[in-house]
C-alpha positions as CSV (number, residue, x, y, z in Angstrom):
1,M,50.7,-86.7,49.2
2,L,47.0,-86.2,49.5
3,L,46.9,-84.1,46.3
4,G,48.9,-86.9,44.5
5,G,46.5,-89.6,45.7
6,T,43.5,-87.6,44.6
7,A,45.1,-86.9,41.2
8,L,45.8,-90.6,40.7
9,A,42.3,-91.6,41.8
10,G,40.9,-89.1,39.4
11,W,43.0,-90.3,36.5
12,I,42.0,-93.9,37.2
13,L,38.3,-92.9,37.3
14,F,38.7,-90.9,34.1
15,R,40.4,-93.9,32.3
16,S,37.8,-96.4,33.5
17,R,34.9,-94.4,32.2
18,G,36.2,-94.7,28.6
19,H,36.1,-98.5,28.9
20,E,32.5,-98.4,30.2
21,T,31.4,-96.3,27.3
22,R,33.2,-98.7,24.9
23,D,31.6,-101.7,26.6
24,R,28.1,-100.2,26.4
25,T,28.6,-99.3,22.7
26,M,29.7,-102.9,22.0
27,T,26.7,-104.2,24.0
28,A,24.3,-101.9,22.1
29,E,25.8,-103.1,18.8
30,R,25.4,-106.7,19.9
31,H,21.8,-106.0,20.9
32,D,21.1,-104.6,17.4
33,L,22.8,-107.6,15.9
34,M,20.6,-110.0,17.9
35,R,17.5,-108.0,16.9
36,S,18.3,-108.7,13.3
37,V,18.8,-112.4,14.2
38,D,15.4,-112.4,15.9
39,K,13.8,-111.1,12.6
40,M,15.4,-114.0,10.6
41,N,13.1,-116.8,9.4
42,I,14.0,-120.3,10.4
43,P,15.9,-121.3,7.2
44,A,18.0,-118.1,7.4
45,F,18.8,-118.8,11.1
46,D,19.8,-122.4,10.2
47,A,22.0,-121.1,7.4
48,M,23.7,-118.6,9.7
49,V,24.5,-121.3,12.3
50,G,25.8,-123.5,9.5
51,Q,28.2,-120.7,8.4
52,L,29.4,-120.3,12.0
53,L,30.1,-124.0,12.2
54,V,32.0,-124.1,8.9
55,G,34.4,-121.6,10.5
56,L,35.4,-124.1,13.1
57,D,38.4,-126.4,12.6
58,A,36.1,-129.0,11.1
59,K,36.6,-131.7,8.5
60,R,32.9,-131.9,7.7
61,V,29.7,-130.2,8.6
62,K,26.5,-132.1,7.7
63,K,23.0,-130.6,8.0
64,F,19.9,-132.6,8.9
65,G,17.0,-130.2,8.2
66,H,13.8,-129.5,10.0
67,R,11.1,-132.2,9.9
68,K,8.2,-129.9,11.0
69,N,9.0,-130.4,14.6
70,D,10.0,-127.8,17.2
71,L,13.3,-129.2,18.1
72,G,15.3,-127.3,15.5
73,C,17.8,-128.1,12.9
74,N,20.7,-130.5,13.5
75,F,24.3,-130.4,12.3
76,V,26.8,-133.1,12.8
77,V,30.3,-131.6,12.9
78,T,33.3,-134.0,12.4
79,F,36.6,-132.5,13.4
80,T,40.0,-133.4,12.0
81,N,40.8,-135.4,15.1
82,G,37.8,-137.7,14.5
83,K,35.7,-136.3,17.3
84,R,32.0,-135.6,16.4
85,I,29.5,-133.2,17.9
86,I,25.8,-132.8,17.3
87,V,24.7,-129.2,17.1
88,R,21.1,-128.2,17.4
89,A,20.2,-124.8,16.0
90,K,17.0,-123.7,17.7
91,K,15.5,-120.3,16.9
92,D,13.6,-118.9,19.8
93,D,9.9,-119.4,19.3
94,K,8.9,-118.0,22.7
95,T,8.3,-121.5,24.1
96,L,12.0,-122.1,24.4
97,R,12.3,-119.2,26.9
98,R,9.0,-120.0,28.6
99,R,10.1,-123.6,29.3
100,N,13.6,-122.4,30.1
101,G,15.2,-124.5,27.4
102,N,15.5,-127.4,29.8
103,R,13.4,-129.8,27.6
104,H,15.6,-129.1,24.6
105,V,18.8,-129.7,26.6
106,Q,17.5,-132.9,28.0
107,I,16.4,-134.2,24.6
108,L,19.7,-133.3,22.9
109,G,21.7,-134.8,25.8
110,G,19.8,-138.1,25.4
111,E,20.4,-138.2,21.7
112,I,24.2,-137.5,21.6
113,K,25.3,-141.1,21.7
114,A,22.1,-143.1,21.1
115,R,20.9,-141.4,18.0
116,W,23.8,-139.4,16.5
117,D,26.9,-141.4,17.8
118,C,28.6,-138.2,18.8
119,D,31.0,-137.2,21.5
120,A,29.2,-134.1,22.7
121,G,26.2,-131.9,22.0
122,V,25.8,-128.1,21.5
123,L,22.5,-126.2,21.6
124,I,22.7,-122.9,19.7
125,T,19.8,-120.5,20.2
126,N,19.0,-116.8,20.1
127,A,16.9,-117.2,23.3
128,N,18.3,-116.1,26.6
129,L,18.5,-119.2,28.7
130,H,20.8,-117.7,31.4
131,W,18.4,-115.2,32.9
132,M,17.5,-115.0,36.6
133,H,17.0,-118.2,38.5
134,H,17.0,-120.6,35.6
135,A,20.7,-120.3,34.7
136,A,22.1,-122.6,37.3
137,R,19.5,-125.3,36.6
138,N,20.1,-125.1,32.8
139,E,23.9,-125.3,33.3
140,A,23.7,-128.2,35.7
141,V,21.5,-130.2,33.4
142,A,23.7,-129.4,30.4
143,H,26.9,-130.2,32.2
144,Q,25.5,-133.5,33.4
145,L,24.4,-134.5,29.9
146,G,27.5,-133.3,28.0
147,V,25.7,-130.4,26.3
148,L,27.2,-126.9,25.7
149,I,24.7,-124.1,25.7
150,V,25.4,-121.2,23.3
151,D,22.5,-118.9,24.0
152,R,21.8,-115.2,23.1
153,D,24.9,-113.5,24.7
154,R,27.4,-116.1,23.6
155,L,25.9,-116.3,20.1
156,A,26.0,-112.5,19.8
157,E,29.7,-112.5,20.7
158,W,30.4,-115.3,18.3
159,I,28.7,-113.5,15.4
160,D,30.2,-110.1,16.3
161,T,33.8,-111.3,16.7
162,G,33.8,-114.4,14.4
163,I,35.5,-116.3,17.2
164,A,33.8,-119.4,18.5
165,P,33.1,-120.0,22.2
166,V,36.3,-121.1,24.0
167,E,34.9,-124.6,24.5
168,L,34.7,-125.1,20.7
169,R,37.9,-123.3,19.7
170,P,40.4,-126.0,20.4
171,A,38.0,-128.7,19.4
172,R,40.1,-131.5,20.9
173,A,40.3,-130.0,24.4
174,A,36.6,-129.0,24.4
175,L,35.4,-132.4,23.3
176,Q,37.7,-134.3,25.7
177,A,36.5,-132.2,28.6
178,T,32.8,-132.6,27.7
179,S,33.2,-136.3,27.2
180,T,34.9,-136.7,30.6
181,N,32.2,-134.6,32.3
182,S,29.4,-136.6,30.8
183,S,30.9,-140.0,31.7
184,Q,31.2,-139.0,35.4
């Protein structure tokens, strides 16, 4: 019985190592992918985000370009169910990380209804806004204001797999949940 248990434990350990190697390879590939995104200029980054948004179940994606400010490029996405979201594409310019992205989330959250007449907001960036002790604060502010943060890791996954974050996939459910959360 002891020999059988040892053999089973060894088999499980051997099988799990294969997954770790596969996960590390995928992570390394995503890091390489994000390094290429980091090298993009701002118009190329905006175009890439626009292509990702066109892949959603959207009736219309309209771009509002840069106006020489540091807030990023805006897209208004209208879904087939009539819901609208404002998407801000913000390439990391080092200040986004230094200020933890909080300022950008707050500004976008304040503009969702007032300026853009949308149901929710999304901030897409190649910056890592979920590192260390800032993650909880960024998520709390974003949740309170009805903003979804798609930062470095989620953006890498979206580009790599071609599958949008779960909150954007079934557009109706994501927008209803975000609208409900922001009204509370």
